[in-house]
C-alpha positions in Angstrom: 110.0 141.7 79.0 111.8 139.6 81.6 112.1 141.0 85.0 115.1 140.1 87.2 114.2 138.5 90.4 115.9 136.8 93.3 114.8 134.4 96.0 115.9 131.9 98.6 116.2 128.1 98.8 114.8 126.8 102.1 113.0 123.5 102.5 109.9 123.5 104.7 111.7 121.1 107.1 114.2 123.9 107.8 111.7 126.4 109.2 111.8 126.9 112.9 109.0 125.5 114.9 108.2 123.3 117.9 107.2 120.2 116.1 110.6 118.7 115.5 110.5 119.8 111.9 109.3 122.9 110.0 105.6 122.9 109.1 103.0 124.8 107.2 102.3 126.7 110.4 102.9 130.3 111.4 106.6 130.1 110.8 106.0 129.5 107.1 103.8 132.6 106.9 106.4 134.6 108.8 109.0 133.5 106.4 106.8 134.6 103.5 106.4 138.0 105.1 110.2 138.1 105.5 110.6 137.3 101.8 108.2 140.1 100.9 110.0 142.7 103.1 113.3 141.6 101.6 111.9 142.1 98.1 112.5 138.5 97.3 110.2 137.1 94.5 110.9 133.4 94.8 110.9 130.7 97.4 112.4 127.4 96.2 111.2 124.7 98.6 112.5 121.4 97.2 110.2 118.2 97.0 107.4 117.9 99.6 106.7 114.2 99.1 106.4 111.5 101.7 109.8 110.2 102.6 110.8 106.6 103.1 113.9 105.0 104.6 116.7 107.6 104.6 114.2 110.5 104.8 115.3 112.0 101.6 112.8 114.2 99.8 114.1 112.7 96.6 113.1 109.1 97.7 109.4 109.1 98.1 106.5 106.6 98.1 104.6 108.8 95.7 105.1 111.6 93.2 101.9 113.2 94.4 101.4 112.6 98.1 102.6 115.2 100.6 104.7 114.5 103.6 102.6 114.4 106.8 105.5 115.6 108.8 104.8 119.1 107.4 101.3 119.2 108.9 101.0 121.9 111.5 99.9 120.5 114.9 99.0 124.0 116.1 96.2 124.2 113.6 94.9 120.8 114.9 95.0 122.1 118.4 93.0 125.2 117.4 90.4 123.0 115.6 90.0 120.9 118.8 91.4 117.7 117.1 94.3 117.6 119.6 94.9 119.3 122.9 98.1 121.1 124.0 98.9 118.7 126.8 99.0 115.6 124.5 101.1 117.4 121.9 103.5 118.8 124.5 103.9 115.3 126.1 105.1 113.7 122.8 108.8 113.9 122.0 109.2 115.0 118.4 112.9 116.0 118.8 114.2 119.0 120.8 117.4 119.8 118.8 116.9 122.9 116.7 119.8 122.0 114.4 118.8 118.4 113.7 115.6 116.7 112.6 115.1 113.4 114.4 113.2 111.5 111.8 112.9 108.4 113.9 111.0 110.4 116.6 108.8 112.0 114.0 108.0 108.6 112.5 107.2 107.0 115.8 105.4 109.9 117.5 104.0 112.5 115.0 102.0 109.9 113.1 100.5 108.7 116.5 99.3 112.3 117.1 97.9 112.6 113.6 96.1 109.3 114.1 94.6 110.6 117.3 93.5 113.8 115.5 91.9 111.6 112.8 89.9 109.6 115.3 88.9 112.8 117.2 87.7 114.4 114.0 85.5 111.5 112.8 83.3 112.6 109.9 84.0 116.3 110.4 85.9 116.7 107.2 84.0 114.2 105.0 82.9 116.8 102.4 86.4 118.2 102.0 87.9 114.6 101.9 85.4 113.6 99.2 86.3 116.6 97.1 90.0 115.7 97.5 89.3 112.1 96.5 87.5 113.4 93.3 90.3 115.8 92.5 93.1 113.3 93.1 91.2 110.1 91.9 94.2 109.1 89.7 96.5 108.4 92.7 95.1 109.0 96.2 93.2 105.8 97.0 95.9 103.6 95.6 98.6 105.5 97.6 96.5 105.1 100.8 96.0 101.4 100.2 99.8 101.0 99.6 100.6 102.8 102.8 98.1 100.8 104.8 99.5 97.6 103.3 103.0 98.7 104.1 101.9 99.3 107.8 100.3 95.8 107.8 103.6 94.5 106.7 105.5 96.3 109.5 107.1 98.8 107.1 108.8 96.2 104.9 109.5 97.1 101.4 106.8 95.8 99.0 109.2 93.2 97.4 109.2 91.4 100.8 105.5 91.1 101.1 103.7 87.8 100.5 103.1 86.9 96.9 99.5 87.8 96.6 100.1 91.3 98.1 103.3 91.9 96.2 101.7 91.5 92.8 98.4 93.2 93.7 96.0 90.5 92.6 92.5 92.0 92.0 90.9 89.9 94.7 93.7 90.8 97.2 93.2 94.5 96.5 89.4 94.2 97.0 90.0 92.2 100.2 92.4 94.8 101.7 90.3 97.8 100.6 87.7 96.3 103.0 89.9 95.0 105.8 92.2 98.1 106.0 89.5 100.7 105.4 90.3 102.6 108.7 94.0 102.8 107.8 93.3 103.7 104.2 91.0 106.5 105.3 93.6 107.7 107.8 96.2 108.1 105.0 93.6 109.9 102.9 92.9 112.2 105.9 96.7 112.9 106.1 96.6 114.1 102.5 93.6 116.1 103.2 95.4 117.9 106.0 98.5 118.3 103.9 96.7 119.8 100.9 94.4 122.1 102.9 97.4 123.5 104.9 99.6 123.7 101.8 
């Protein structure tokens, strides 16, 4: 028999927190506790994908990749991947009513790249498991994002011919040349999926 239930629609980005945007951190757990106390059964969260120009969750680079903006920096501080001083020194946006996506784009990814270089091979086992589980999209997504960075964020239709049409030799070449950047984007998905 069907049981009536109720819930709340609240995107992760709308959770309170000190990272310029809501994350999978303690505020998410506190919200779940609030839902339970309120006898709510459902939490509708909206899409969690990586956003592109316009920062709409409905305009994503991937149907599978999670948005690195939702990665909780506090967890990275606790793990020793970042320190409090470097996180506090970065401007991720101070307005509690408005998300400054430009600041997140410019600054949060720098922090996450620093965490990546600080962690080194620490998560290699978990990352290899993630790659096996998500073999059908993860490495291609990471290559695309690394190539997008190489092309200064331009849309793929404005890349040079050999990159735009993903010739096999070009793909092989960039998998080698952009290995660090590709691995960084895989690391971001590892953080996203383990925190999620």
